[in-house]
N, C-alpha and C positions, 0 to 999 in steps of 0.2 A: 603281047605276051612274050616272055623270054623262053629260050630253049632250055630244057633241063640238062644239067650236067650228067656225065656218064655215071657218076656215083649215085646221083639222085635217081636216075632211071633204074639202076640196079636195085636200090632200096625199094622203089615203088613196085618193081616186078616181083621182088621177094614177098612184099606185103600182099599183093594181089594173089600170088600163087598160094600163100598160106590161107587166105580167106576163101578163095574159090575152090581150092582142092580139098579143104577140110570141112567146109560148112556150106549149108544151103540157106538162101535168103528169099524172103517174099519180095523184098524191095531192095534195090541197089541204087543209091543216089550218087551220081558222079559229079563231084564239085561241091564243096562245103561253103560256098559263098553265102550271101544273104538269103537267097532262096533255097539253096541246097540243104543247109543245116536245119532250116525250119521244116522243110519237107521230110527230112529224116526223123526229126523229133516227132512230128505229127504222125508219121507212119508207125513209129514205135509206140506212141500213145494209143493208137488204134489196135495194138496187139500184133502188128506185123513184125516178123524178124527182119531187121533192117541193117544194112551196111552203108557206110558213107565213105567214099574214096576221095581223098584230097591230096594234091601234090605240094601244097604250100608248106614251107619249112621256115621257122623263125630264125633269128640270127644265130641261135645256138644249135641249129640243125634239127630241132624237134618238130615233128609234124603237128600242125595246129588246125583245128576247124575254124571256119570263118573266112578263109581265103585271104587274098592279098588286101582287099579293100578294108576288111575289119581289122586285120592284124598289121598291115603296113601303112594304111592311110592313103 
């Protein structure tokens, strides 16, 4: 796993602060890889208020669910 850049860490911190300071969740899934995004979808389907936290960014800098394996290969 590679270290996050300073800019990426700041973006992630801002996202986390927004979610956790303004909302409450029944389930928080950390990591949106092959297991994480499935777990988040299932929790939401069961009616739980769900958040999924992922650090992966595509080549354009956009956050993407699925993690490195799904998005990067």
